[in-house]
mmCIF file of the N, C-alpha and C atoms, coordinates in Angstrom:
data_MODEL
# 
_entry.id   MODEL 
# 
loop_
_atom_site.group_PDB 
_atom_site.id 
_atom_site.type_symbol 
_atom_site.label_atom_id 
_atom_site.label_alt_id 
_atom_site.label_comp_id 
_atom_site.label_asym_id 
_atom_site.label_entity_id 
_atom_site.label_seq_id 
_atom_site.pdbx_PDB_ins_code 
_atom_site.Cartn_x 
_atom_site.Cartn_y 
_atom_site.Cartn_z 
_atom_site.occupancy 
_atom_site.B_iso_or_equiv 
_atom_site.pdbx_formal_charge 
_atom_site.auth_seq_id 
_atom_site.auth_comp_id 
_atom_site.auth_asym_id 
_atom_site.auth_atom_id 
_atom_site.pdbx_PDB_model_num 
ATOM 1   N N  . UNK A 1 1  ? 41.819 -58.095 4.795   1.00 0.00 ? 1  UNK A N  1 
ATOM 2   C CA . UNK A 1 1  ? 40.786 -58.419 3.856   1.00 0.00 ? 1  UNK A CA 1 
ATOM 3   C C  . UNK A 1 1  ? 40.923 -59.880 3.479   1.00 0.00 ? 1  UNK A C  1 
ATOM 4   N N  . UNK A 1 2  ? 39.932 -60.697 3.755   1.00 0.00 ? 2  UNK A N  1 
ATOM 5   C CA . UNK A 1 2  ? 39.992 -62.105 3.388   1.00 0.00 ? 2  UNK A CA 1 
ATOM 6   C C  . UNK A 1 2  ? 39.950 -62.259 1.874   1.00 0.00 ? 2  UNK A C  1 
ATOM 7   N N  . UNK A 1 3  ? 40.684 -63.202 1.360   1.00 0.00 ? 3  UNK A N  1 
ATOM 8   C CA . UNK A 1 3  ? 40.625 -63.500 -0.060  1.00 0.00 ? 3  UNK A CA 1 
ATOM 9   C C  . UNK A 1 3  ? 40.450 -64.997 -0.221  1.00 0.00 ? 3  UNK A C  1 
ATOM 10  N N  . UNK A 1 4  ? 40.091 -65.377 -1.414  1.00 0.00 ? 4  UNK A N  1 
ATOM 11  C CA . UNK A 1 4  ? 39.840 -66.788 -1.675  1.00 0.00 ? 4  UNK A CA 1 
ATOM 12  C C  . UNK A 1 4  ? 40.738 -67.243 -2.814  1.00 0.00 ? 4  UNK A C  1 
ATOM 13  N N  . UNK A 1 5  ? 41.511 -68.273 -2.557  1.00 0.00 ? 5  UNK A N  1 
ATOM 14  C CA . UNK A 1 5  ? 42.295 -68.944 -3.584  1.00 0.00 ? 5  UNK A CA 1 
ATOM 15  C C  . UNK A 1 5  ? 41.727 -70.346 -3.680  1.00 0.00 ? 5  UNK A C  1 
ATOM 16  N N  . UNK A 1 6  ? 41.198 -70.695 -4.836  1.00 0.00 ? 6  UNK A N  1 
ATOM 17  C CA . UNK A 1 6  ? 40.531 -71.985 -4.940  1.00 0.00 ? 6  UNK A CA 1 
ATOM 18  C C  . UNK A 1 6  ? 39.261 -71.939 -4.108  1.00 0.00 ? 6  UNK A C  1 
ATOM 19  N N  . UNK A 1 7  ? 39.143 -72.848 -3.158  1.00 0.00 ? 7  UNK A N  1 
ATOM 20  C CA . UNK A 1 7  ? 37.954 -72.870 -2.315  1.00 0.00 ? 7  UNK A CA 1 
ATOM 21  C C  . UNK A 1 7  ? 38.280 -72.592 -0.857  1.00 0.00 ? 7  UNK A C  1 
ATOM 22  N N  . UNK A 1 8  ? 39.546 -72.328 -0.550  1.00 0.00 ? 8  UNK A N  1 
ATOM 23  C CA . UNK A 1 8  ? 39.953 -72.130 0.836   1.00 0.00 ? 8  UNK A CA 1 
ATOM 24  C C  . UNK A 1 8  ? 39.934 -70.654 1.204   1.00 0.00 ? 8  UNK A C  1 
ATOM 25  N N  . UNK A 1 9  ? 39.253 -70.325 2.276   1.00 0.00 ? 9  UNK A N  1 
ATOM 26  C CA . UNK A 1 9  ? 39.229 -68.966 2.783   1.00 0.00 ? 9  UNK A CA 1 
ATOM 27  C C  . UNK A 1 9  ? 40.566 -68.660 3.437   1.00 0.00 ? 9  UNK A C  1 
ATOM 28  N N  . UNK A 1 10 ? 41.079 -67.463 3.204   1.00 0.00 ? 10 UNK A N  1 
ATOM 29  C CA . UNK A 1 10 ? 42.381 -67.048 3.730   1.00 0.00 ? 10 UNK A CA 1 
ATOM 30  C C  . UNK A 1 10 ? 42.147 -65.868 4.661   1.00 0.00 ? 10 UNK A C  1 
ATOM 31  N N  . UNK A 1 11 ? 42.348 -66.075 5.962   1.00 0.00 ? 11 UNK A N  1 
ATOM 32  C CA . UNK A 1 11 ? 42.092 -65.009 6.938   1.00 0.00 ? 11 UNK A CA 1 
ATOM 33  C C  . UNK A 1 11 ? 43.213 -64.961 7.963   1.00 0.00 ? 11 UNK A C  1 
ATOM 34  N N  . UNK A 1 12 ? 43.321 -63.833 8.637   1.00 0.00 ? 12 UNK A N  1 
ATOM 35  C CA . UNK A 1 12 ? 44.210 -63.730 9.782   1.00 0.00 ? 12 UNK A CA 1 
ATOM 36  C C  . UNK A 1 12 ? 45.659 -63.418 9.481   1.00 0.00 ? 12 UNK A C  1 
ATOM 37  N N  . UNK A 1 13 ? 45.991 -63.081 8.261   1.00 0.00 ? 13 UNK A N  1 
ATOM 38  C CA . UNK A 1 13 ? 47.386 -62.784 7.920   1.00 0.00 ? 13 UNK A CA 1 
ATOM 39  C C  . UNK A 1 13 ? 47.494 -61.393 7.300   1.00 0.00 ? 13 UNK A C  1 
ATOM 40  N N  . UNK A 1 14 ? 46.668 -60.477 7.782   1.00 0.00 ? 14 UNK A N  1 
ATOM 41  C CA . UNK A 1 14 ? 46.608 -59.144 7.198   1.00 0.00 ? 14 UNK A CA 1 
ATOM 42  C C  . UNK A 1 14 ? 47.948 -58.418 7.263   1.00 0.00 ? 14 UNK A C  1 
ATOM 43  N N  . UNK A 1 15 ? 48.628 -58.491 8.405   1.00 0.00 ? 15 UNK A N  1 
ATOM 44  C CA . UNK A 1 15 ? 49.901 -57.780 8.552   1.00 0.00 ? 15 UNK A CA 1 
ATOM 45  C C  . UNK A 1 15 ? 50.931 -58.323 7.575   1.00 0.00 ? 15 UNK A C  1 
ATOM 46  N N  . UNK A 1 16 ? 51.034 -59.634 7.490   1.00 0.00 ? 16 UNK A N  1 
ATOM 47  C CA . UNK A 1 16 ? 52.006 -60.245 6.598   1.00 0.00 ? 16 UNK A CA 1 
ATOM 48  C C  . UNK A 1 16 ? 51.699 -59.923 5.138   1.00 0.00 ? 16 UNK A C  1 
ATOM 49  N N  . UNK A 1 17 ? 50.413 -60.006 4.768   1.00 0.00 ? 17 UNK A N  1 
ATOM 50  C CA . UNK A 1 17 ? 50.040 -59.705 3.393   1.00 0.00 ? 17 UNK A CA 1 
ATOM 51  C C  . UNK A 1 17 ? 50.273 -58.238 3.069   1.00 0.00 ? 17 UNK A C  1 
ATOM 52  N N  . UNK A 1 18 ? 50.060 -57.354 4.024   1.00 0.00 ? 18 UNK A N  1 
ATOM 53  C CA . UNK A 1 18 ? 50.325 -55.931 3.791   1.00 0.00 ? 18 UNK A CA 1 
ATOM 54  C C  . UNK A 1 18 ? 51.808 -55.706 3.513   1.00 0.00 ? 18 UNK A C  1 
ATOM 55  N N  . UNK A 1 19 ? 52.663 -56.371 4.263   1.00 0.00 ? 19 UNK A N  1 
ATOM 56  C CA . UNK A 1 19 ? 54.107 -56.229 4.047   1.00 0.00 ? 19 UNK A CA 1 
ATOM 57  C C  . UNK A 1 19 ? 54.526 -56.801 2.695   1.00 0.00 ? 19 UNK A C  1 
ATOM 58  N N  . UNK A 1 20 ? 54.010 -57.961 2.350   1.00 0.00 ? 20 UNK A N  1 
ATOM 59  C CA . UNK A 1 20 ? 54.349 -58.566 1.060   1.00 0.00 ? 20 UNK A CA 1 
ATOM 60  C C  . UNK A 1 20 ? 53.828 -57.722 -0.101  1.00 0.00 ? 20 UNK A C  1 
ATOM 61  N N  . UNK A 1 21 ? 52.608 -57.230 0.037   1.00 0.00 ? 21 UNK A N  1 
ATOM 62  C CA . UNK A 1 21 ? 52.028 -56.399 -1.012  1.00 0.00 ? 21 UNK A CA 1 
ATOM 63  C C  . UNK A 1 21 ? 52.813 -55.104 -1.175  1.00 0.00 ? 21 UNK A C  1 
ATOM 64  N N  . UNK A 1 22 ? 53.235 -54.501 -0.077  1.00 0.00 ? 22 UNK A N  1 
ATOM 65  C CA . UNK A 1 22 ? 54.040 -53.278 -0.150  1.00 0.00 ? 22 UNK A CA 1 
ATOM 66  C C  . UNK A 1 22 ? 55.361 -53.546 -0.861  1.00 0.00 ? 22 UNK A C  1 
ATOM 67  N N  . UNK A 1 23 ? 55.982 -54.676 -0.594  1.00 0.00 ? 23 UNK A N  1 
ATOM 68  C CA . UNK A 1 23 ? 57.232 -55.024 -1.269  1.00 0.00 ? 23 UNK A CA 1 
ATOM 69  C C  . UNK A 1 23 ? 56.997 -55.229 -2.765  1.00 0.00 ? 23 UNK A C  1 
ATOM 70  N N  . UNK A 1 24 ? 55.908 -55.874 -3.110  1.00 0.00 ? 24 UNK A N  1 
ATOM 71  C CA . UNK A 1 24 ? 55.564 -56.083 -4.518  1.00 0.00 ? 24 UNK A CA 1 
ATOM 72  C C  . UNK A 1 24 ? 55.319 -54.747 -5.210  1.00 0.00 ? 24 UNK A C  1 
ATOM 73  N N  . UNK A 1 25 ? 54.560 -53.871 -4.567  1.00 0.00 ? 25 UNK A N  1 
ATOM 74  C CA . UNK A 1 25 ? 54.285 -52.563 -5.156  1.00 0.00 ? 25 UNK A CA 1 
ATOM 75  C C  . UNK A 1 25 ? 55.571 -51.755 -5.315  1.00 0.00 ? 25 UNK A C  1 
ATOM 76  N N  . UNK A 1 26 ? 56.484 -51.884 -4.363  1.00 0.00 ? 26 UNK A N  1 
ATOM 77  C CA . UNK A 1 26 ? 57.777 -51.229 -4.497  1.00 0.00 ? 26 UNK A CA 1 
ATOM 78  C C  . UNK A 1 26 ? 58.535 -51.733 -5.712  1.00 0.00 ? 26 UNK A C  1 
ATOM 79  N N  . UNK A 1 27 ? 58.471 -53.027 -5.941  1.00 0.00 ? 27 UNK A N  1 
ATOM 80  C CA . UNK A 1 27 ? 59.128 -53.601 -7.120  1.00 0.00 ? 27 UNK A CA 1 
ATOM 81  C C  . UNK A 1 27 ? 58.506 -53.055 -8.400  1.00 0.00 ? 27 UNK A C  1 
ATOM 82  N N  . UNK A 1 28 ? 57.184 -52.919 -8.411  1.00 0.00 ? 28 UNK A N  1 
ATOM 83  C CA . UNK A 1 28 ? 56.521 -52.348 -9.584  1.00 0.00 ? 28 UNK A CA 1 
ATOM 84  C C  . UNK A 1 28 ? 56.972 -50.919 -9.832  1.00 0.00 ? 28 UNK A C  1 
ATOM 85  N N  . UNK A 1 29 ? 57.279 -50.203 -8.756  1.00 0.00 ? 29 UNK A N  1 
ATOM 86  C CA . UNK A 1 29 ? 57.739 -48.813 -8.854  1.00 0.00 ? 29 UNK A CA 1 
ATOM 87  C C  . UNK A 1 29 ? 59.237 -48.709 -9.115  1.00 0.00 ? 29 UNK A C  1 
ATOM 88  N N  . UNK A 1 30 ? 59.918 -49.852 -9.253  1.00 0.00 ? 30 UNK A N  1 
ATOM 89  C CA . UNK A 1 30 ? 61.335 -49.849 -9.564  1.00 0.00 ? 30 UNK A CA 1 
ATOM 90  C C  . UNK A 1 30 ? 62.256 -49.855 -8.357  1.00 0.00 ? 30 UNK A C  1 
ATOM 91  N N  . UNK A 1 31 ? 61.691 -50.033 -7.173  1.00 0.00 ? 31 UNK A N  1 
ATOM 92  C CA . UNK A 1 31 ? 62.524 -50.101 -5.971  1.00 0.00 ? 31 UNK A CA 1 
ATOM 93  C C  . UNK A 1 31 ? 62.884 -51.558 -5.698  1.00 0.00 ? 31 UNK A C  1 
ATOM 94  N N  . UNK A 1 32 ? 64.137 -51.800 -5.461  1.00 0.00 ? 32 UNK A N  1 
ATOM 95  C CA . UNK A 1 32 ? 64.586 -53.150 -5.143  1.00 0.00 ? 32 UNK A CA 1 
ATOM 96  C C  . UNK A 1 32 ? 64.312 -53.482 -3.686  1.00 0.00 ? 32 UNK A C  1 
ATOM 97  N N  . UNK A 1 33 ? 64.446 -54.722 -3.375  1.00 0.00 ? 33 UNK A N  1 
ATOM 98  C CA . UNK A 1 33 ? 64.250 -55.151 -2.000  1.00 0.00 ? 33 UNK A CA 1 
ATOM 99  C C  . UNK A 1 33 ? 64.331 -56.660 -1.909  1.00 0.00 ? 33 UNK A C  1 
ATOM 100 N N  . UNK A 1 34 ? 64.210 -57.136 -0.710  1.00 0.00 ? 34 UNK A N  1 
ATOM 101 C CA . UNK A 1 34 ? 64.266 -58.567 -0.455  1.00 0.00 ? 34 UNK A CA 1 
ATOM 102 C C  . UNK A 1 34 ? 63.257 -58.899 0.630   1.00 0.00 ? 34 UNK A C  1 
ATOM 103 N N  . UNK A 1 35 ? 62.513 -59.948 0.399   1.00 0.00 ? 35 UNK A N  1 
ATOM 104 C CA . UNK A 1 35 ? 61.587 -60.470 1.397   1.00 0.00 ? 35 UNK A CA 1 
ATOM 105 C C  . UNK A 1 35 ? 61.922 -61.941 1.572   1.00 0.00 ? 35 UNK A C  1 
ATOM 106 N N  . UNK A 1 36 ? 62.067 -62.373 2.808   1.00 0.00 ? 36 UNK A N  1 
ATOM 107 C CA . UNK A 1 36 ? 62.334 -63.781 3.072   1.00 0.00 ? 36 UNK A CA 1 
ATOM 108 C C  . UNK A 1 36 ? 61.234 -64.313 3.983   1.00 0.00 ? 36 UNK A C  1 
ATOM 109 N N  . UNK A 1 37 ? 60.605 -65.384 3.553   1.00 0.00 ? 37 UNK A N  1 
ATOM 110 C CA . UNK A 1 37 ? 59.609 -66.064 4.376   1.00 0.00 ? 37 UNK A CA 1 
ATOM 111 C C  . UNK A 1 37 ? 60.294 -67.244 5.039   1.00 0.00 ? 37 UNK A C  1 
ATOM 112 N N  . UNK A 1 38 ? 60.276 -67.262 6.342   1.00 0.00 ? 38 UNK A N  1 
ATOM 113 C CA . UNK A 1 38 ? 60.922 -68.346 7.082   1.00 0.00 ? 38 UNK A CA 1 
ATOM 114 C C  . UNK A 1 38 ? 60.026 -68.767 8.230   1.00 0.00 ? 38 UNK A C  1 
ATOM 115 N N  . UNK A 1 39 ? 60.095 -70.025 8.582   1.00 0.00 ? 39 UNK A N  1 
ATOM 116 C CA . UNK A 1 39 ? 59.321 -70.511 9.711   1.00 0.00 ? 39 UNK A CA 1 
ATOM 117 C C  . UNK A 1 39 ? 59.199 -72.021 9.684   1.00 0.00 ? 39 UNK A C  1 
ATOM 118 N N  . UNK A 1 40 ? 58.586 -72.511 10.717  1.00 0.00 ? 40 UNK A N  1 
ATOM 119 C CA . UNK A 1 40 ? 58.382 -73.950 10.863  1.00 0.00 ? 40 UNK A CA 1 
ATOM 120 C C  . UNK A 1 40 ? 57.471 -74.479 9.756   1.00 0.00 ? 40 UNK A C  1 
ATOM 121 N N  . UNK A 1 41 ? 57.600 -75.766 9.430   1.00 0.00 ? 41 UNK A N  1 
ATOM 122 C CA . UNK A 1 41 ? 56.703 -76.369 8.450   1.00 0.00 ? 41 UNK A CA 1 
ATOM 123 C C  . UNK A 1 41 ? 55.244 -76.239 8.893   1.00 0.00 ? 41 UNK A C  1 
ATOM 124 N N  . UNK A 1 42 ? 54.395 -75.924 7.933   1.00 0.00 ? 42 UNK A N  1 
ATOM 125 C CA . UNK A 1 42 ? 52.965 -75.904 8.208   1.00 0.00 ? 42 UNK A CA 1 
ATOM 126 C C  . UNK A 1 42 ? 52.398 -74.590 8.702   1.00 0.00 ? 42 UNK A C  1 
ATOM 127 N N  . UNK A 1 43 ? 53.206 -73.529 8.782   1.00 0.00 ? 43 UNK A N  1 
ATOM 128 C CA . UNK A 1 43 ? 52.670 -72.264 9.313   1.00 0.00 ? 43 UNK A CA 1 
ATOM 129 C C  . UNK A 1 43 ? 52.067 -71.366 8.242   1.00 0.00 ? 43 UNK A C  1 
ATOM 130 N N  . UNK A 1 44 ? 52.198 -71.756 6.960   1.00 0.00 ? 44 UNK A N  1 
ATOM 131 C CA . UNK A 1 44 ? 51.526 -71.000 5.906   1.00 0.00 ? 44 UNK A CA 1 
ATOM 132 C C  . UNK A 1 44 ? 52.413 -70.210 4.966   1.00 0.00 ? 44 UNK A C  1 
ATOM 133 N N  . UNK A 1 45 ? 53.683 -70.534 4.893   1.00 0.00 ? 45 UNK A N  1 
ATOM 134 C CA . UNK A 1 45 ? 54.583 -69.809 3.987   1.00 0.00 ? 45 UNK A CA 1 
ATOM 135 C C  . UNK A 1 45 ? 54.142 -69.967 2.532   1.00 0.00 ? 45 UNK A C  1 
ATOM 136 N N  . UNK A 1 46 ? 53.816 -71.185 2.148   1.00 0.00 ? 46 UNK A N  1 
ATOM 137 C CA . UNK A 1 46 ? 53.383 -71.429 0.780   1.00 0.00 ? 46 UNK A CA 1 
ATOM 138 C C  . UNK A 1 46 ? 52.084 -70.699 0.498   1.00 0.00 ? 46 UNK A C  1 
ATOM 139 N N  . UNK A 1 47 ? 51.170 -70.724 1.432   1.00 0.00 ? 47 UNK A N  1 
ATOM 140 C CA . UNK A 1 47 ? 49.880 -70.056 1.226   1.00 0.00 ? 47 UNK A CA 1 
ATOM 141 C C  . UNK A 1 47 ? 50.055 -68.553 1.076   1.00 0.00 ? 47 UNK A C  1 
ATOM 142 N N  . UNK A 1 48 ? 50.926 -67.948 1.885   1.00 0.00 ? 48 UNK A N  1 
ATOM 143 C CA . UNK A 1 48 ? 51.207 -66.518 1.736   1.00 0.00 ? 48 UNK A CA 1 
ATOM 144 C C  . UNK A 1 48 ? 51.740 -66.233 0.337   1.00 0.00 ? 48 UNK A C  1 
ATOM 145 N N  . UNK A 1 49 ? 52.646 -67.080 -0.125  1.00 0.00 ? 49 UNK A N  1 
ATOM 146 C CA . UNK A 1 49 ? 53.220 -66.915 -1.455  1.00 0.00 ? 49 UNK A CA 1 
ATOM 147 C C  . UNK A 1 49 ? 52.149 -67.041 -2.530  1.00 0.00 ? 49 UNK A C  1 
ATOM 148 N N  . UNK A 1 50 ? 51.261 -68.008 -2.391  1.00 0.00 ? 50 UNK A N  1 
ATOM 149 C CA . UNK A 1 50 ? 50.180 -68.185 -3.361  1.00 0.00 ? 50 UNK A CA 1 
ATOM 150 C C  . UNK A 1 50 ? 49.261 -66.975 -3.395  1.00 0.00 ? 50 UNK A C  1 
ATOM 151 N N  . UNK A 1 51 ? 48.973 -66.410 -2.245  1.00 0.00 ? 51 UNK A N  1 
ATOM 152 C CA . UNK A 1 51 ? 48.123 -65.218 -2.193  1.00 0.00 ? 51 UNK A CA 1 
ATOM 153 C C  . UNK A 1 51 ? 48.804 -64.037 -2.875  1.00 0.00 ? 51 UNK A C  1 
ATOM 154 N N  . UNK A 1 52 ? 50.104 -63.862 -2.638  1.00 0.00 ? 52 UNK A N  1 
ATOM 155 C CA . UNK A 1 52 ? 50.834 -62.775 -3.293  1.00 0.00 ? 52 UNK A CA 1 
ATOM 156 C C  . UNK A 1 52 ? 50.889 -63.000 -4.802  1.00 0.00 ? 52 UNK A C  1 
ATOM 157 N N  . UNK A 1 53 ? 51.065 -64.242 -5.219  1.00 0.00 ? 53 UNK A N  1 
ATOM 158 C CA . UNK A 1 53 ? 51.061 -64.547 -6.650  1.00 0.00 ? 53 UNK A CA 1 
ATOM 159 C C  . UNK A 1 53 ? 49.726 -64.165 -7.285  1.00 0.00 ? 53 UNK A C  1 
ATOM 160 N N  . UNK A 1 54 ? 48.627 -64.422 -6.601  1.00 0.00 ? 54 UNK A N  1 
ATOM 161 C CA . UNK A 1 54 ? 47.306 -64.064 -7.118  1.00 0.00 ? 54 UNK A CA 1 
ATOM 162 C C  . UNK A 1 54 ? 47.176 -62.548 -7.253  1.00 0.00 ? 54 UNK A C  1 
ATOM 163 N N  . UNK A 1 55 ? 47.669 -61.812 -6.267  1.00 0.00 ? 55 UNK A N  1 
ATOM 164 C CA . UNK A 1 55 ? 47.642 -60.346 -6.334  1.00 0.00 ? 55 UNK A CA 1 
ATOM 165 C C  . UNK A 1 55 ? 48.467 -59.869 -7.523  1.00 0.00 ? 55 UNK A C  1 
ATOM 166 N N  . UNK A 1 56 ? 49.655 -60.440 -7.683  1.00 0.00 ? 56 UNK A N  1 
ATOM 167 C CA . UNK A 1 56 ? 50.537 -60.043 -8.782  1.00 0.00 ? 56 UNK A CA 1 
ATOM 168 C C  . UNK A 1 56 ? 49.884 -60.316 -10.136 1.00 0.00 ? 56 UNK A C  1 
ATOM 169 N N  . UNK A 1 57 ? 49.276 -61.483 -10.292 1.00 0.00 ? 57 UNK A N  1 
ATOM 170 C CA . UNK A 1 57 ? 48.599 -61.817 -11.547 1.00 0.00 ? 57 UNK A CA 1 
ATOM 171 C C  . UNK A 1 57 ? 47.454 -60.855 -11.812 1.00 0.00 ? 57 UNK A C  1 
ATOM 172 N N  . UNK A 1 58 ? 46.685 -60.524 -10.773 1.00 0.00 ? 58 UNK A N  1 
ATOM 173 C CA . UNK A 1 58 ? 45.571 -59.587 -10.925 1.00 0.00 ? 58 UNK A CA 1 
ATOM 174 C C  . UNK A 1 58 ? 46.048 -58.219 -11.390 1.00 0.00 ? 58 UNK A C  1 
ATOM 175 N N  . UNK A 1 59 ? 47.271 -57.879 -11.065 1.00 0.00 ? 59 UNK A N  1 
ATOM 176 C CA . UNK A 1 59 ? 47.828 -56.571 -11.456 1.00 0.00 ? 59 UNK A CA 1 
ATOM 177 C C  . UNK A 1 59 ? 48.642 -56.651 -12.741 1.00 0.00 ? 59 UNK A C  1 
ATOM 178 N N  . UNK A 1 60 ? 48.562 -57.788 -13.417 1.00 0.00 ? 60 UNK A N  1 
ATOM 179 C CA . UNK A 1 60 ? 49.184 -57.921 -14.723 1.00 0.00 ? 60 UNK A CA 1 
ATOM 180 C C  . UNK A 1 60 ? 50.629 -58.374 -14.728 1.00 0.00 ? 60 UNK A C  1 
ATOM 181 N N  . UNK A 1 61 ? 51.150 -58.774 -13.590 1.00 0.00 ? 61 UNK A N  1 
ATOM 182 C CA . UNK A 1 61 ? 52.536 -59.237 -13.531 1.00 0.00 ? 61 UNK A CA 1 
ATOM 183 C C  . UNK A 1 61 ? 52.635 -60.649 -14.102 1.00 0.00 ? 61 UNK A C  1 
ATOM 184 N N  . UNK A 1 62 ? 53.762 -60.948 -14.697 1.00 0.00 ? 62 UNK A N  1 
ATOM 185 C CA . UNK A 1 62 ? 54.038 -62.294 -15.181 1.00 0.00 ? 62 UNK A CA 1 
ATOM 186 C C  . UNK A 1 62 ? 54.541 -63.116 -14.007 1.00 0.00 ? 62 UNK A C  1 
ATOM 187 N N  . UNK A 1 63 ? 53.808 -64.150 -13.664 1.00 0.00 ? 63 UNK A N  1 
ATOM 188 C CA . UNK A 1 63 ? 54.164 -65.008 -12.533 1.00 0.00 ? 63 UNK A CA 1 
ATOM 189 C C  . UNK A 1 63 ? 54.418 -66.399 -13.080 1.00 0.00 ? 63 UNK A C  1 
ATOM 190 N N  . UNK A 1 64 ? 55.622 -66.919 -12.808 1.00 0.00 ? 64 UNK A N  1 
ATOM 191 C CA . UNK A 1 64 ? 55.942 -68.259 -13.314 1.00 0.00 ? 64 UNK A CA 1 
ATOM 192 C C  . UNK A 1 64 ? 56.316 -69.168 -12.175 1.00 0.00 ? 64 UNK A C  1 
# 
């Protein structure tokens, strides 16, 4: 599902976002875990994080 942060369209990372969202939902349910984003500069690690932060804020989580 494409989402918009600011004015930039975010597409093509459905699998990664599903995994991150599942980890976040697990945390909300009290399950611990660890997610590590790693890769070459410029592949979108920051953007994935920003998208997850937006999801977390929409669900009422405190994001700092």
